[in-house]
C-alpha angles and dihedrals in degrees: 000000000000090000091050092052090049091051092048091052092049090049091051091050091050089054090047091236121147114266122238112279107273127229087255091052092050091048092050093047093051092046094049092050092047090054094044092052088052090058099038146012112249120203126188114215128194094002087162086078091069107105119245092218130062144265117045140139123248118206115188131167113254120241109139141023091256101044091116093053093048091051092045093051089061091061123092111277094248089052092052089061089062095040116123132167137212104235136182113262088223092067091087095051108029107034106059124223094336091057092050091049094053095066099065092040095050098038079232126216105203123228131179104244095186098032135037109331096186098100092051092049092049090051090049091052090049091050091048092051088051089060103267127139109236122207116199127178101215092200089064095218141034116285117265096204106023092260131109110267124211110292130238119219100240097105093049091045092054092047092049097044091046094040093228135131122268122218114205114211129194116205106207119199101004093121090057091055108036115003125168087266095060125087091196132015119273113239101198135042109250093226106034095033088219127124112281119252128211118195119199105203118194116205127210117277115276114211121216094220089065092068131063095219145350093271093057090044091050091050090054090052091049092049091052093049092046091051091053089046092053090052091050094049093047095054094044103049109154093009101085131089116256113278119230112238097247128159100219092184086079089064097223115205124249 
């Protein structure tokens, strides 16, 4: 049995597919969620939109370091086993201990964010066709001002090339809790003094055959995210932390 597992792992590596989540990865994911739930209340909304069948792409907005984990933990347990994420190759070198911890948790597929992303996208398509769920943050980096930045087409490209559904996800309130400017999560809302709340909202499946190309598909994802954002801002007037005046179209680095 041990020899068979070893051979299976070698075969997976040769195919450049993500390994099974290690014991260390499972420990880190459980620990991170335990801490996040201490600091905030996490609600899962419209979970019925999660497909029963694998594989599929998940495309959430990007507000915190652990967005992917929070989204993944709302999936059925058997889906979480097959959950993988497209991650920036620079996480291991430029983001300290948190960056290094993300890879085993996410079963990460590395992509060059500031270079040529083709190899990472090809590997993600291969992983999807092998039955893995692929999470992609279309913004490419965490928000600088709490708002949805212009999207890149990677998520739509993977869904179209793999001919699988894409689930848009809006993460509501993450910037208030654990933005790129925070060393640790904030437990209470500055204005209401109540415990912060993060809502993970799953949209209905978007099918690649409904769009002529990845650009049109990406625009549809962006429109859905922007609509959820507008609803969130309208119902939380005067309750949100001040937004830095950042031009996200310039795609600042982490």
